[in-house]
C-alpha positions in Angstrom: 204.3 137.3 168.5 205.1 140.4 170.5 201.7 140.1 172.2 202.4 136.5 173.2 205.9 137.5 174.4 204.4 140.4 176.5 201.8 138.1 178.0 204.4 135.5 178.9 206.8 138.1 180.4 203.9 139.6 182.4 203.0 136.2 183.8 206.6 135.4 184.7 207.1 138.7 186.4 203.9 138.3 188.4 205.0 134.9 189.6 208.5 136.1 190.5 207.3 139.0 192.5 204.8 136.9 194.5 207.1 134.0 195.2 208.7 135.4 198.4 206.3 136.8 201.0 206.5 140.3 202.5 206.2 138.6 205.9 209.5 136.7 205.3 211.2 139.8 203.9 210.3 141.8 207.0 211.1 138.9 209.4 214.6 138.4 208.1 215.2 142.0 207.3 216.0 141.2 203.7 217.1 144.3 201.8 217.5 142.7 198.4 217.5 139.5 196.4 219.5 138.7 193.2 218.3 136.0 190.7 220.9 134.1 188.8 219.6 132.2 185.8 221.1 129.1 184.2 219.6 128.2 180.8 219.8 124.7 179.5 219.3 123.5 175.9 219.5 119.9 175.0 220.6 119.1 178.6 223.6 121.4 178.4 224.2 124.8 180.1 224.1 127.5 177.4 223.9 130.6 179.6 224.5 131.7 183.2 223.6 135.3 184.0 222.2 137.7 186.6 218.6 137.9 185.5 216.9 140.1 188.2 217.6 142.3 191.2 214.9 143.4 193.7 215.3 145.8 196.5 212.8 146.1 199.4 211.9 148.7 202.0 211.5 147.8 205.7 207.8 146.9 205.2 208.7 144.3 202.5 207.5 146.3 199.6 209.4 146.0 196.3 210.9 149.5 195.7 213.1 148.6 192.8 213.0 145.7 190.4 215.5 145.4 187.5 215.4 142.5 185.0 218.3 141.8 182.7 218.8 140.2 179.3 221.4 137.4 178.9 223.9 139.9 177.6 223.7 141.9 180.9 221.7 144.8 179.4 218.6 146.1 181.3 215.4 144.6 180.0 213.0 146.4 182.4 213.3 148.7 185.4 210.6 149.4 187.8 210.7 151.7 190.8 207.9 152.3 193.4 207.3 154.7 196.3 205.1 153.7 199.2 203.4 155.5 202.0 203.0 152.7 204.6 201.4 149.9 202.6 200.0 152.1 199.9 201.9 152.5 196.6 201.8 156.2 195.8 204.1 156.3 192.8 205.4 153.9 190.2 207.8 154.4 187.3 208.4 151.7 184.7 211.1 151.9 182.0 210.7 149.2 179.4 213.2 147.7 176.9 212.7 150.7 174.6 213.6 153.1 177.4 210.1 154.6 177.2 208.9 155.8 180.6 205.4 155.0 181.6 203.3 155.7 184.7 201.1 153.0 186.2 197.9 154.3 184.4 199.6 154.0 181.0 201.2 150.7 181.6 199.2 148.3 179.5 200.5 144.8 178.7 199.3 145.2 175.1 196.6 142.6 175.3 193.5 143.5 173.3 191.4 141.0 175.3 192.1 139.3 178.7 189.7 137.2 180.7 190.8 135.0 183.6 189.2 133.1 186.4 190.9 132.0 189.6 190.2 129.6 192.5 191.7 129.8 196.0 192.2 127.3 198.9 190.9 127.9 202.4 194.0 129.8 203.4 193.7 132.3 200.5 196.4 130.8 198.2 195.6 130.8 194.5 195.3 127.1 193.4 194.1 127.6 189.8 194.0 130.3 187.1 192.4 129.9 183.7 192.8 132.1 180.7 190.0 132.4 178.0 189.8 133.8 174.5 187.1 136.2 173.3 184.8 133.2 172.4 185.1 131.8 176.0 187.3 128.9 175.1 190.2 128.0 177.4 193.6 129.1 176.2 195.7 128.1 179.1 195.3 126.8 182.7 197.7 126.9 185.6 197.5 124.8 188.8 199.5 125.7 192.0 200.4 123.6 195.0 201.8 124.8 198.4 203.6 123.5 201.4 202.2 123.9 205.0 203.8 127.3 205.3 201.9 128.6 202.3 205.0 128.7 200.1 204.3 127.8 196.4 205.9 124.4 195.6 204.7 123.9 192.0 203.1 125.7 189.1 201.9 123.6 186.3 200.8 125.1 183.0 198.5 123.3 180.6 197.5 124.3 177.0 194.0 124.3 175.6 194.2 120.6 174.9 195.1 119.8 178.6 198.8 118.9 177.9 201.5 120.1 180.2 203.6 122.8 178.5 205.6 124.0 181.6 206.2 123.0 185.2 207.9 125.1 187.7 209.2 123.7 191.0 210.3 125.8 193.9 212.6 124.8 196.8 213.1 126.7 200.1 215.6 126.7 202.9 214.9 126.0 206.6 213.8 129.7 207.1 211.3 129.3 204.3 213.2 131.5 201.9 213.1 130.5 198.3 216.5 129.1 197.1 215.8 127.5 193.7 213.3 127.6 190.9 213.5 124.9 188.2 211.4 125.2 185.0 210.7 122.1 183.0 209.2 122.0 179.5 207.1 119.2 177.8 208.4 115.8 178.8 209.9 117.1 182.0 213.0 118.5 180.2 214.8 121.0 182.4 214.8 124.4 180.6 216.0 126.8 183.3 217.4 126.8 186.8 217.2 130.0 188.9 219.1 130.3 192.2 218.3 133.0 194.8 220.9 134.6 197.1 219.9 137.1 199.8 221.6 140.1 201.2 221.0 141.1 204.8 
């Protein structure tokens, strides 16, 4: 179970980090973004909390990323130092407060095999995860708007059934404003709102 949780968290963190482009962060001189998460169960709001804070340098690199649990405690803290575009140092403190450097930071997976497809503009349109025998475990499809901003992310299980759908919305500047996550049957599970500091 811990392995599955680690993999899911790794995938979610990767999506969250890549959702706002460095180009937009530089263009609008964004110094940070705060994620506020609203969790729904049975159609009713059960939690509303600050779930993540990211800070950026002037090049748009993420220099600090802190994720929080519902109770406000720190789940994970990442800090990075850059020399131009090159990451020269990274420090990760996980939920157990164990410090790890980038070389030691393994997601715990004993086996990982993925394939990806991209569109003509270089945006990832498909990613497929396989088990050790080569059978498909999970598949994700991605769609984009004309600016190249991700609009949807649909996750399918091994049988081809939709298990999760994430829909992103953007403001007139192209900055992400909302992320809605739906479970099977298009039931809203989570709504994340983004606010920017300039």
